[in-house]
C-alpha positions as CSV (number, residue, x, y, z in Angstrom):
1,M,25.3,4.8,-5.0
2,I,21.9,4.8,-3.5
3,R,23.2,2.8,-0.6
4,K,26.0,5.3,0.0
5,V,23.4,8.2,0.1
6,T,21.2,6.3,2.5
7,L,24.2,5.4,4.8
8,L,25.3,9.0,4.7
9,A,21.9,10.3,5.7
10,A,21.7,7.8,8.6
11,L,25.2,8.7,9.7
12,S,24.3,12.4,9.7
13,A,21.2,11.7,11.8
14,A,23.2,9.7,14.2
15,L,25.8,12.4,14.6
16,L,23.1,15.0,15.2
17,A,21.2,13.0,17.8
18,P,23.9,13.0,20.6
19,M,24.5,16.8,20.4
20,V,21.8,17.4,23.0
21,A,20.6,15.2,25.9
22,V,16.9,15.0,25.4
23,T,13.9,12.9,26.2
24,P,11.3,12.0,23.5
25,G,8.9,14.8,22.8
26,S,10.8,17.4,24.8
27,A,11.3,20.9,23.5
28,A,15.0,20.2,23.1
29,A,14.3,17.1,21.0
30,R,12.3,18.9,18.4
31,P,15.1,21.1,17.0
32,A,17.4,18.0,16.8
33,A,14.8,15.9,15.0
34,E,13.9,18.8,12.6
35,A,17.6,19.3,11.9
36,A,18.1,15.6,11.2
37,E,15.1,15.6,8.9
38,A,16.3,18.6,7.0
39,A,19.7,17.1,6.7
40,A,18.2,13.9,5.2
41,K,16.2,16.0,2.7
42,R,19.3,17.9,1.6
43,Q,21.1,14.6,0.8
44,N,19.2,14.1,-2.4
45,F,18.6,15.7,-5.7
46,T,16.5,18.8,-6.4
47,V,14.5,18.8,-9.6
48,T,12.8,22.0,-10.8
49,I,10.6,22.4,-13.9
50,A,10.9,26.1,-14.7
51,S,8.7,26.4,-17.8
52,I,6.3,24.5,-20.1
53,T,5.3,26.1,-23.4
54,P,2.7,26.0,-24.6
55,E,0.9,25.5,-21.4
56,A,-1.9,23.7,-23.1
57,P,-1.0,22.4,-26.6
58,R,-3.7,22.6,-29.3
59,N,-2.3,20.5,-32.1
60,L,-0.8,17.0,-32.4
61,T,2.4,18.4,-33.9
62,D,2.9,21.3,-31.4
63,Q,6.4,21.3,-29.9
64,I,6.1,21.2,-26.2
65,R,9.2,22.7,-24.5
66,F,10.2,21.7,-20.9
67,T,13.0,23.6,-19.2
68,G,14.4,23.4,-15.7
69,T,17.3,22.4,-13.5
70,V,18.7,19.5,-11.5
71,R,20.9,20.1,-8.5
72,N,23.1,17.6,-6.6
73,D,22.4,17.9,-2.9
74,T,23.7,14.5,-1.9
75,G,26.9,15.9,-0.6
76,M,29.1,13.9,-3.0
77,P,29.7,13.8,-6.7
78,Q,27.3,11.7,-8.7
79,Y,28.0,9.9,-12.0
80,N,26.0,8.9,-15.0
81,V,23.0,10.9,-13.9
82,S,20.0,10.4,-16.2
83,V,17.4,13.2,-16.4
84,R,14.3,12.1,-18.1
85,L,10.8,13.2,-19.2
86,R,8.2,10.8,-17.9
87,Y,4.6,10.8,-19.2
88,Q,1.4,8.9,-19.3
89,S,-0.8,8.5,-22.5
90,Q,-4.1,8.0,-20.6
91,P,-5.8,11.1,-19.2
92,F,-7.3,11.4,-15.8
93,A,-10.9,10.1,-15.8
94,D,-12.1,12.8,-13.4
95,R,-11.0,15.3,-10.7
96,A,-11.1,12.5,-8.1
97,A,-8.4,10.6,-10.0
98,L,-6.3,13.8,-10.3
99,H,-6.6,14.5,-6.6
100,A,-5.7,10.9,-5.7
101,Y,-2.6,11.2,-7.9
102,E,-1.7,14.5,-6.3
103,A,-2.0,13.1,-2.8
104,D,0.4,10.1,-3.5
105,P,4.0,11.4,-3.6
106,A,5.2,8.1,-4.9
107,A,3.0,8.2,-8.0
108,I,4.9,8.9,-11.1
109,P,4.1,8.5,-14.8
110,A,5.2,5.0,-16.0
111,S,6.5,5.9,-19.5
112,V,9.9,7.4,-20.2
113,S,10.6,9.5,-23.3
114,T,13.8,8.3,-24.8
115,A,13.8,11.3,-27.1
116,S,13.6,13.6,-24.1
117,S,16.3,12.6,-21.8
118,M,19.9,13.4,-21.1
119,I,22.9,11.9,-19.3
120,I,25.1,14.0,-17.0
121,P,28.5,12.1,-16.8
122,M,29.4,13.7,-13.5
123,L,27.5,16.2,-11.3
124,A,29.6,17.6,-8.6
125,A,28.3,18.0,-5.0
126,G,26.1,21.2,-4.9
127,A,26.4,21.6,-8.7
128,Q,23.4,22.4,-10.9
129,Q,22.6,21.4,-14.4
130,N,20.0,22.9,-16.8
131,F,17.8,20.7,-18.9
132,E,15.6,21.3,-21.9
133,F,13.3,18.7,-23.5
134,T,10.9,18.8,-26.4
135,A,8.0,16.5,-27.3
136,T,4.8,16.6,-29.3
137,P,1.4,15.3,-28.3
138,V,1.9,12.5,-30.8
139,Q,5.2,11.4,-29.2
140,L,3.4,11.5,-25.8
141,G,0.6,9.3,-27.0
142,Y,-2.1,12.0,-26.6
143,Q,-5.2,11.3,-28.6
144,A,-8.0,13.3,-27.1
145,F,-8.8,16.4,-25.0
146,G,-7.8,15.7,-21.4
147,V,-5.4,16.2,-18.6
148,Y,-2.2,14.1,-18.5
149,P,0.4,13.6,-15.8
150,V,4.0,14.5,-16.7
151,A,7.2,14.5,-14.7
152,V,10.9,15.1,-14.9
153,D,13.0,12.7,-12.8
154,V,16.7,12.2,-12.0
155,A,18.0,8.7,-12.1
156,P,21.7,8.0,-11.1
157,N,22.7,4.8,-13.0
158,G,19.1,4.5,-14.3
159,V,17.4,4.2,-10.9
160,S,14.8,7.0,-10.2
161,Q,15.9,9.0,-7.2
162,K,13.9,12.2,-7.3
163,S,11.2,13.7,-9.6
164,E,9.0,16.8,-10.0
165,R,5.4,16.1,-11.2
166,T,3.0,18.4,-13.0
167,Y,0.1,18.2,-15.5
168,L,-0.2,18.9,-19.2
169,T,-3.6,19.7,-20.7
170,Y,-4.1,18.7,-24.3
171,A,-6.9,20.8,-25.9
172,P,-6.9,20.0,-29.6
173,A,-8.7,22.5,-31.8
174,T,-10.7,19.7,-33.4
175,T,-12.2,18.7,-30.1
176,P,-16.0,18.7,-30.1
177,R,-17.4,21.8,-28.4
178,I,-16.8,21.8,-24.7
179,A,-18.6,23.9,-22.1
180,R,-17.3,27.4,-21.4
181,N,-18.0,27.7,-17.7
182,K,-18.3,31.1,-16.0
183,L,-15.6,31.7,-13.4
184,A,-16.0,34.4,-10.7
185,I,-13.0,35.3,-8.5
186,A,-13.5,37.0,-5.1
187,L,-10.5,38.4,-3.4
188,P,-10.7,39.4,0.3
189,V,-9.2,42.5,1.9
190,I,-10.1,41.6,5.5
191,D,-8.0,42.2,8.6
192,Q,-8.4,42.6,12.3
193,P,-9.4,45.9,14.0
194,H,-6.3,47.9,15.1
195,R,-8.1,50.6,17.1
196,A,-10.6,50.4,20.0
197,T,-12.4,53.7,19.5
198,D,-12.4,56.2,16.7
199,D,-9.6,58.1,18.5
200,P,-6.3,57.8,16.6
201,L,-4.9,55.4,19.2
202,F,-3.8,52.1,17.7
203,V,-3.6,49.0,20.0
204,D,-0.8,47.5,17.9
205,D,1.6,48.4,15.1
206,K,0.8,45.5,12.7
207,L,-1.1,47.6,10.2
208,G,1.8,49.8,9.4
209,Q,3.9,46.8,8.8
210,A,1.3,45.2,6.5
211,L,1.2,48.4,4.3
212,T,4.9,48.5,3.5
213,G,7.5,46.5,1.6
214,R,6.4,42.9,1.3
215,G,3.6,43.4,3.7
216,R,0.3,41.6,3.2
217,L,-1.8,44.6,2.3
218,A,1.0,46.0,0.0
219,D,0.9,42.7,-1.9
220,I,-2.9,42.9,-2.3
221,A,-2.5,46.4,-3.7
222,Q,0.0,45.1,-6.2
223,I,-2.6,42.5,-7.3
224,A,-5.3,45.1,-7.6
225,Q,-3.3,47.2,-10.0
226,S,-3.3,44.5,-12.7
227,A,-6.5,42.6,-12.0
228,P,-9.3,42.8,-14.5
229,T,-12.6,44.5,-13.7
230,T,-14.3,41.1,-13.5
231,V,-12.6,40.3,-10.1
232,T,-14.8,41.1,-7.2
233,W,-13.1,42.6,-4.1
234,V,-14.5,42.1,-0.6
235,F,-13.4,44.7,1.9
236,D,-13.8,45.1,5.6
237,P,-14.7,48.8,6.0
238,A,-13.1,48.9,9.4
239,L,-9.7,48.3,7.8
240,L,-10.3,51.2,5.5
241,D,-11.2,53.3,8.5
242,D,-8.0,52.3,10.3
243,V,-5.8,53.0,7.3
244,N,-7.4,56.4,6.8
245,A,-6.7,57.2,10.5
246,M,-3.0,56.6,9.8
247,T,-2.9,59.2,7.1
248,K,-2.9,61.8,9.9
249,G,-0.9,61.9,13.1
250,Y,-1.7,59.0,15.3
251,R,-0.5,57.1,18.4
252,V,0.5,53.5,19.0
253,K,0.1,51.6,22.2
254,N,3.0,49.4,23.1
255,K,4.6,47.8,26.2
256,D,6.4,51.1,27.0
257,G,3.2,53.2,26.9
258,V,2.0,55.2,24.0
259,Q,4.2,56.5,21.1
260,D,3.3,59.4,18.9
261,R,3.6,58.8,15.1
262,P,3.5,61.3,12.2
263,A,1.1,60.8,9.3
264,N,1.9,57.6,7.5
265,A,2.7,58.2,3.8
266,E,2.3,54.5,2.9
267,A,-1.2,54.5,4.3
268,A,-2.2,57.4,2.1
269,K,-0.5,55.8,-0.9
270,W,-2.3,52.5,-0.3
271,L,-5.7,54.1,-0.2
272,T,-5.0,56.1,-3.3
273,T,-3.8,53.0,-5.1
274,M,-6.8,51.0,-4.2
275,R,-9.3,53.8,-5.1
276,S,-7.6,54.2,-8.5
277,A,-7.2,50.5,-9.3
278,L,-10.7,49.5,-8.3
279,A,-12.6,52.5,-9.6
280,A,-14.4,50.3,-12.2
281,S,-14.3,47.0,-10.3
282,P,-17.1,45.5,-8.3
283,V,-16.5,46.1,-4.6
284,V,-18.4,44.4,-1.7
285,A,-18.3,45.8,1.8
286,T,-18.5,43.3,4.7
287,P,-20.5,44.4,7.7
288,Y,-18.3,46.9,9.6
289,A,-15.4,45.1,11.3
290,D,-16.4,41.8,9.8
291,P,-18.5,40.7,12.8
292,D,-19.0,37.1,13.8
293,V,-22.6,37.0,12.6
294,A,-23.3,33.4,13.6
295,A,-22.3,34.2,17.2
296,L,-24.4,37.4,17.2
297,A,-27.4,35.4,16.0
298,H,-26.9,32.7,18.7
299,Q,-26.4,35.2,21.5
300,G,-29.3,37.5,20.6
301,L,-27.3,40.5,19.4
302,D,-29.4,41.0,16.3
303,T,-29.3,44.8,16.1
304,Q,-25.6,44.9,15.7
305,T,-25.6,43.0,12.3
306,R,-28.0,45.5,10.7
307,R,-26.1,48.4,12.0
308,A,-22.7,46.9,10.9
309,I,-24.1,46.4,7.3
310,E,-25.3,50.0,7.2
311,L,-22.1,51.5,8.6
312,G,-20.0,49.2,6.5
313,G,-21.6,50.5,3.3
314,Q,-21.3,54.1,4.3
315,T,-17.6,53.7,5.2
316,A,-16.6,51.8,2.0
317,R,-18.5,54.2,-0.3
318,G,-16.9,57.2,1.4
319,L,-13.3,55.9,1.5
320,L,-13.0,53.5,-1.4
321,N,-15.7,53.1,-4.1
322,R,-19.0,55.0,-4.2
323,N,-20.6,51.9,-5.8
324,A,-19.6,49.5,-3.0
325,K,-22.5,47.1,-2.2
326,T,-23.5,45.4,1.0
327,N,-26.1,42.8,-0.2
328,L,-23.5,40.0,-0.3
329,N,-22.1,38.5,2.9
330,W,-19.0,36.3,3.3
331,P,-19.3,34.8,6.8
332,A,-16.4,33.8,9.0
333,D,-14.8,30.6,7.7
334,G,-17.4,30.7,4.9
335,V,-19.9,28.8,7.1
336,L,-23.3,29.8,8.7
337,D,-26.4,28.1,10.0
338,P,-30.1,28.9,9.4
339,D,-30.2,31.3,12.4
340,A,-27.3,33.3,11.0
341,L,-28.8,33.2,7.5
342,D,-32.1,34.5,8.8
343,L,-30.3,37.3,10.6
344,L,-28.5,38.3,7.5
345,S,-31.7,38.1,5.5
346,V,-33.6,40.5,7.7
347,S,-30.6,42.8,7.8
348,G,-30.5,43.3,4.0
349,A,-28.3,40.5,2.6
350,D,-29.6,38.5,-0.4
351,T,-26.4,36.6,-1.3
352,V,-24.0,34.6,0.8
353,L,-20.6,33.2,-0.2
354,L,-20.0,29.8,1.4
355,N,-17.4,27.1,1.9
356,P,-18.4,23.8,0.1
357,T,-18.4,21.9,3.4
358,N,-21.2,24.2,4.6
359,L,-23.5,23.5,1.6
360,P,-22.7,20.1,0.0
361,P,-24.7,18.5,-2.9
362,Q,-27.7,16.5,-1.8
363,Q,-26.3,13.5,-3.6
364,P,-22.6,12.6,-4.1
365,S,-21.5,13.2,-7.6
366,A,-18.4,12.6,-9.7
367,T,-19.0,15.9,-11.5
368,T,-18.5,19.4,-10.2
369,P,-21.7,21.0,-9.0
370,D,-22.7,24.5,-10.2
371,A,-21.6,27.2,-7.7
372,A,-25.0,28.9,-7.4
373,T,-28.1,27.7,-5.6
374,T,-31.0,29.1,-3.6
375,L,-31.7,29.0,0.2
376,D,-34.9,29.8,1.9
377,A,-34.6,32.4,4.6
378,V,-37.1,34.2,6.8
379,N,-37.1,37.3,4.6
380,G,-37.3,35.4,1.3
381,P,-34.9,33.5,-1.0
382,V,-31.2,34.0,-0.6
383,T,-28.6,33.2,-3.3
384,A,-25.8,31.0,-2.1
385,L,-22.5,30.9,-4.0
386,V,-20.3,28.0,-3.1
387,A,-16.6,28.3,-3.7
388,D,-14.6,25.5,-5.3
389,A,-12.2,24.3,-2.6
390,E,-9.4,23.1,-4.9
391,L,-9.4,26.1,-7.2
392,S,-9.5,28.5,-4.3
393,R,-6.6,26.8,-2.6
394,L,-4.4,27.3,-5.7
395,F,-4.6,31.0,-5.1
396,E,-2.7,30.8,-1.9
397,P,1.0,30.1,-1.7
398,G,1.7,26.5,-0.8
399,T,4.8,25.1,0.8
400,N,5.9,23.0,-2.1
401,S,4.3,24.6,-5.1
402,S,5.8,27.0,-7.6
403,L,4.1,29.5,-9.8
404,L,4.4,27.1,-12.8
405,L,3.1,24.0,-10.9
406,S,0.1,26.0,-9.5
407,T,-0.7,27.4,-13.0
408,Q,-0.5,23.9,-14.6
409,R,-2.7,22.5,-11.9
410,F,-5.3,25.3,-12.3
411,I,-5.4,24.7,-16.1
412,A,-5.8,20.9,-15.4
413,E,-8.6,21.3,-12.8
414,T,-10.7,23.7,-14.9
415,A,-10.2,21.6,-18.1
416,I,-11.4,18.4,-16.4
417,I,-14.5,20.4,-15.1
418,A,-15.2,21.6,-18.7
419,A,-15.0,18.0,-20.0
420,E,-17.1,16.4,-17.4
421,P,-20.1,14.5,-18.9
422,G,-23.7,15.3,-18.5
423,Q,-23.5,19.1,-18.9
424,S,-26.6,20.5,-20.5
425,A,-25.5,24.0,-19.9
426,P,-22.3,25.8,-18.9
427,R,-21.8,25.9,-15.1
428,S,-20.6,28.6,-12.7
429,L,-17.4,28.3,-10.6
430,V,-16.3,30.5,-7.8
431,V,-12.8,31.1,-6.5
432,A,-12.5,32.5,-3.0
433,P,-9.2,32.1,-1.1
434,S,-9.2,32.2,2.7
435,R,-10.5,35.5,4.1
436,R,-7.3,36.6,5.8
437,W,-4.9,35.2,3.2
438,N,-1.3,36.3,2.7
439,P,-1.1,36.2,-1.1
440,N,1.8,35.9,-3.5
441,P,1.2,38.7,-6.0
442,A,3.0,36.9,-8.9
443,L,1.1,33.7,-8.3
444,V,-2.4,35.3,-8.1
445,T,-1.7,37.6,-11.1
446,S,-0.6,34.7,-13.2
447,L,-3.6,32.6,-12.3
448,I,-6.0,35.4,-13.1
449,K,-4.3,36.0,-16.5
450,T,-4.3,32.3,-17.2
451,A,-8.1,32.1,-16.4
452,G,-8.7,34.9,-18.8
453,R,-7.2,33.2,-21.8
454,L,-8.4,29.6,-21.4
455,P,-11.0,28.7,-24.0
456,W,-13.1,26.8,-21.6
457,L,-13.5,29.6,-19.1
458,Q,-15.3,32.9,-19.1
459,L,-14.5,35.4,-16.4
460,G,-17.4,37.1,-14.6
461,T,-18.3,39.0,-11.5
462,L,-19.7,37.4,-8.4
463,E,-22.9,39.4,-9.0
464,S,-23.3,37.7,-12.4
465,I,-23.4,34.2,-10.9
466,K,-27.0,33.3,-10.5
467,P,-28.9,29.9,-10.0
468,G,-29.8,28.5,-13.3
469,K,-30.5,25.3,-15.3
470,A,-27.1,23.8,-14.1
471,S,-27.9,24.2,-10.4
472,V,-28.0,20.9,-8.5
473,P,-30.0,20.2,-5.3
474,R,-28.0,20.9,-2.1
475,A,-28.2,19.1,1.2
476,G,-28.9,22.3,3.2
477,L,-26.6,24.2,5.6
478,V,-24.3,21.9,7.5
479,Y,-23.1,23.5,10.7
480,T,-21.1,21.2,12.9
481,D,-20.4,21.2,16.6
482,Q,-16.8,22.3,15.8
483,D,-18.2,25.2,13.8
484,R,-20.2,26.3,16.9
485,K,-17.1,26.0,19.1
486,E,-15.3,28.4,16.8
487,E,-17.7,31.2,17.5
488,L,-17.2,34.0,20.0
489,T,-18.7,32.8,23.2
490,R,-21.5,34.2,25.4
491,K,-18.9,34.9,28.1
492,Y,-17.0,37.1,25.6
493,L,-20.1,38.8,24.1
494,D,-21.9,39.7,27.4
495,P,-19.6,42.7,28.1
496,V,-20.0,43.7,24.4
497,R,-23.8,43.6,24.8
498,D,-23.5,45.9,27.9
499,A,-21.1,48.3,26.1
500,W,-23.6,48.5,23.2
501,S,-26.5,49.2,25.5
502,M,-24.6,52.0,27.3
503,S,-23.3,53.5,24.1
504,Q,-26.9,53.8,22.6
505,L,-27.8,56.0,25.6
506,T,-25.2,58.6,24.6
507,S,-27.1,59.4,21.5
508,L,-30.7,59.0,22.8
509,V,-30.3,62.1,25.0
510,T,-29.0,64.4,22.3
511,T,-31.4,66.7,20.6
512,Q,-30.4,65.4,17.2
513,K,-31.0,61.7,18.2
514,A,-28.2,60.7,15.8
515,Q,-26.4,57.3,15.7
516,S,-24.1,56.7,18.6
517,R,-20.6,57.9,18.1
518,F,-19.6,54.5,19.7
519,D,-21.2,52.3,17.1
520,S,-18.0,51.6,15.2
521,A,-16.1,51.1,18.4
522,V,-18.5,48.5,19.8
523,L,-18.8,46.8,16.4
524,R,-15.1,46.3,16.4
525,L,-15.6,44.2,19.5
526,T,-17.8,41.7,17.5
527,S,-15.1,41.1,14.8
528,S,-14.6,37.5,13.8
529,A,-10.9,38.2,14.1
530,W,-11.2,37.8,17.9
531,R,-12.1,34.1,17.4
532,A,-8.4,33.4,17.2
533,N,-7.4,36.0,19.9
534,T,-10.1,36.5,22.5
535,R,-7.5,37.9,24.9
536,M,-6.9,40.9,22.6
537,G,-10.6,41.2,22.0
538,R,-11.2,41.5,25.8
539,S,-8.5,44.1,26.1
540,V,-10.1,46.2,23.4
541,T,-13.5,45.7,25.0
542,K,-12.3,47.2,28.3
543,I,-10.9,50.3,26.4
544,V,-14.3,50.8,24.7
545,T,-16.3,50.2,27.9
546,D,-14.2,52.7,29.8
547,A,-14.7,55.3,27.0
548,V,-18.4,54.8,27.0
549,A,-18.6,55.1,30.8
550,A,-16.6,58.3,30.7
551,R,-19.0,59.7,28.1
552,L,-22.0,58.8,30.2
553,D,-20.4,60.6,33.2
554,E,-20.3,63.9,31.3
555,I,-24.0,64.3,32.2
556,K,-24.5,64.2,35.9
557,I,-26.7,65.3,38.8
558,T,-24.9,68.0,40.7
559,G,-24.9,68.2,44.5
560,A,-26.0,64.6,44.9
561,S,-24.2,63.7,48.1
562,P,-25.5,62.2,51.4
563,D,-23.3,64.6,53.3
564,S,-25.0,67.7,51.7
565,P,-28.7,67.5,52.6
566,R,-31.4,69.7,51.0
567,T,-33.7,71.4,53.4
568,L,-37.5,71.4,53.0
569,A,-38.7,74.4,55.0
570,G,-42.2,73.5,56.3
571,S,-44.4,70.6,55.7
572,N,-44.3,71.0,52.0
573,G,-42.2,72.8,49.5
574,V,-39.9,72.5,46.4
575,V,-36.4,71.2,46.1
576,P,-34.3,72.2,43.1
577,I,-32.5,69.4,41.3
578,S,-29.8,70.4,38.8
579,V,-28.1,68.5,36.0
580,K,-24.8,69.4,34.5
581,N,-24.2,68.8,30.7
582,E,-20.4,68.7,30.1
583,L,-20.8,67.6,26.5
584,N,-20.4,70.1,23.6
585,T,-23.9,69.3,22.3
586,S,-27.4,70.0,23.5
587,I,-29.3,67.3,25.3
588,E,-32.9,66.6,26.4
589,L,-33.7,64.3,29.2
590,Y,-36.2,63.4,31.9
591,I,-35.7,63.2,35.6
592,D,-37.4,60.6,37.7
593,V,-37.6,61.2,41.5
594,K,-38.9,58.6,43.9
595,S,-39.0,58.8,47.7
596,D,-37.0,56.1,49.5
597,N,-39.1,56.8,52.7
598,P,-42.7,57.3,51.5
599,E,-43.9,57.2,55.1
600,L,-41.8,60.3,55.9
601,L,-41.7,62.1,52.6
602,T,-43.9,62.2,49.5
603,V,-42.7,63.3,46.1
604,N,-45.2,65.1,43.9
605,F,-43.4,65.5,40.5
606,D,-44.6,64.7,37.0
607,Q,-42.3,65.9,34.2
608,R,-44.4,66.2,31.1
609,E,-41.7,67.8,28.8
610,P,-38.0,66.9,28.6
611,L,-35.5,69.2,30.2
612,P,-33.3,70.9,27.6
613,I,-29.7,71.7,28.5
614,G,-27.2,73.3,26.2
615,G,-23.7,72.1,25.8
616,G,-21.5,73.0,28.8
617,Q,-24.6,74.2,30.7
618,S,-26.8,73.2,33.6
619,G,-30.5,72.7,33.8
620,T,-32.8,72.6,36.9
621,V,-36.2,71.3,37.8
622,Q,-38.2,72.2,40.9
623,V,-39.5,69.1,42.6
624,S,-42.5,69.4,45.0
625,M,-42.2,67.4,48.2
626,I,-44.5,66.9,51.2
627,A,-43.4,65.8,54.7
628,A,-45.6,63.6,56.8
629,P,-47.4,65.2,59.7
630,D,-45.6,65.5,63.1
631,T,-42.2,64.6,61.6
632,S,-39.0,66.2,61.1
633,G,-35.5,64.9,60.3
634,D,-33.8,63.3,57.2
635,A,-35.3,61.3,54.4
636,T,-33.8,60.2,51.0
637,V,-35.0,60.3,47.5
638,T,-33.6,58.5,44.4
639,V,-33.0,60.5,41.3
640,Q,-32.6,58.8,38.0
641,L,-32.0,60.5,34.6
642,K,-33.9,58.9,31.8
643,T,-34.1,59.0,28.0
644,A,-37.3,59.9,26.1
645,D,-38.2,56.2,25.8
646,G,-37.8,55.6,29.5
647,Q,-34.3,54.0,29.6
648,A,-32.2,54.8,32.7
649,Y,-29.2,57.0,31.9
650,G,-26.3,56.4,34.2
651,K,-26.5,55.2,37.7
652,P,-29.3,56.5,40.1
653,Q,-28.3,59.1,42.7
654,R,-29.6,59.5,46.3
655,L,-30.4,62.9,47.8
656,T,-30.9,63.6,51.5
657,I,-33.9,65.8,52.3
658,R,-34.0,67.4,55.7
659,T,-37.6,68.3,56.9
660,T,-38.4,71.0,59.4
661,G,-42.2,70.8,59.4
662,Y,-44.5,72.6,62.1
663,T,-47.4,70.3,62.7
664,G,-49.8,69.1,65.6
665,I,-49.4,70.9,68.9
666,A,-46.8,73.2,67.2
667,L,-49.6,74.5,65.1
668,V,-51.8,75.2,68.1
669,I,-49.1,77.0,69.9
670,V,-48.4,79.0,66.8
671,G,-52.1,79.7,66.4
672,G,-52.4,80.9,70.1
673,A,-49.4,83.1,69.7
674,L,-50.9,84.7,66.7
675,T,-54.2,85.3,68.6
676,V,-52.4,87.0,71.5
677,M,-50.4,89.1,69.1
678,L,-53.5,90.1,67.3
679,A,-55.3,91.1,70.6
680,A,-52.3,93.1,71.7
681,V,-52.3,95.0,68.4
682,V,-56.0,95.7,68.6
683,T,-55.7,97.0,72.2
684,R,-52.8,99.1,71.3
685,L,-54.8,100.6,68.4
686,L,-57.8,101.4,70.6
687,R,-55.7,103.0,73.3
688,R,-54.0,105.2,70.7
689,R,-57.4,106.2,69.3
690,S,-58.7,107.1,72.7
691,E,-55.6,109.1,73.5
692,R,-55.9,111.1,70.3
693,K,-59.6,111.8,71.1
694,L,-58.9,113.2,74.6
695,A,-56.1,115.3,73.2
696,R,-58.5,116.9,70.6
697,T,-61.1,117.6,73.3
698,A,-58.5,119.4,75.5
699,K,-57.3,121.5,72.7
700,N,-60.8,122.6,71.8
701,R,-61.5,123.7,75.4
702,E,-58.3,125.8,75.5
703,S,-59.3,127.4,72.3
704,E,-62.8,128.4,73.6
705,S,-61.4,129.9,76.9
706,G,-58.9,132.0,75.1
């Protein structure tokens, strides 16, 4: 029968191959090869273990019940099909042995339970048959606390053809006291930015999809509603900001332009659900927009991290949970180097959550190290919490794992850890699935509930995990060349640096000196999400840069045109320079004026106090200028607006100054003309005085003769 199945698979593959003319490795060859592989897989049996109860038997006489199904996918009827429970009476020695067994698909327990088997006389093609087996720990040969492999296999004519493997943990009540380790579970709610600025314009429509139906964020909300208050939730506040923006009318940018959208009811519902579900749970806010802190540290953008932590806390406390904390940082990929650690330390973080490859034990060990340790940073000790890779991976849906298999594996892993030798005190364990995971709510909820009822685990918050007696020496931060290559590059971050510098100017000239309205926009450009999509990041960067430039242009020098010269009447005088404030807020700034032709024109202007200009108004300063002797014509001056701390605001402007000075011989001529005019006036006055005197004399004589 096995030969028939093999021949049938080979024949199917041969029939599929000629359907397209292809060359090896070509795009057309891949679908054909994948179809052939899928066909070969279908021509076998499918075995599914649906339930195991109890999940961890406690007594030698407990009845362990296994249920499941066998389906015939061979394409033809099968006869005398044996379905059997297989077991092994020796437990795994340690986690390494369990992992080696898991990695070998051919490994299968050697013993077959004759009491737990069944024969199916005939199983038609495509037909399915249920099975149910029972066994006790005594029948399976269990003698002590431990983790044992079990499997159900299907064996036509007694030859094993297909099996499904899992684990059974035997935890007898009479077992000497085992350690009750503390387990902290951190669940991330981290996404990519979906807006460029704080305007309600979204650069894609992915967020709306994630909030509805079986969307990723909708699934996370489902988990939150049943999770215990010991689970720690790590939120990106920029995501909360984006969701909140959708609760009002918004717009979405697409290939056809911009589409108006009404308020999104699902967004409002999601925020309400998360606020209610997590009201009593520990919430940690990542720095705003989850920046690539390692890249910022390496490229000298230190200021952004502190501001991101500050803004992240404000946003999370305002939109989600008023007790949200910012002292814990979960870096991109869970890895950082000493530079990034120092930057986080001086920015207010005192705890980091890391991947185990980033902080391995100093010496290899067969036992599981405690999750907590201490790192030295420039601002003092920092607590490092190291996630357990295998336990964390179980919280994410796998390609071949069911809810049952994942649960049994979780029980097995944590039981082996509890039984490891040499424990002088309980240890701490941390579960942290990948930061942008796409969870299965049923799986995650089941694992959390299972963890809460296992006698060798005690659930706690991340904050409760502290270095203690069980801590082991760590080798220090391991940051590889590949880790460095994953960072946002200098080429990407240079325009971000420029956008940040320009954006800060927009607040420095306001009378309130508040934080820049563009802080959140520029911080979105530093998101670690752009590591995997720098093209999108650059597109968002351009939108933000253009918006900042437009804001800067709302404060401008008026009449600054080479074609409109200002006239300086005389050898010295004043020239008015006006600034227009098109913002809706008051500003204060300084005006710096320098002569481009000092041999022709000297500027004598020292502004001691800032020029105040109300919103929508203009302000003017009078600038004293002196033309050089014996010159006339055009000269230029450069006018630069500046902030109170001397930073240039906007681009410098050039003004043309036209001089009409009267100097040298012109002054002599003018002086001579004035002398002649004065002499004429004096002569005229003397003549008039003489004429009046003669007139009075004549009048007196007439009077005497009369």
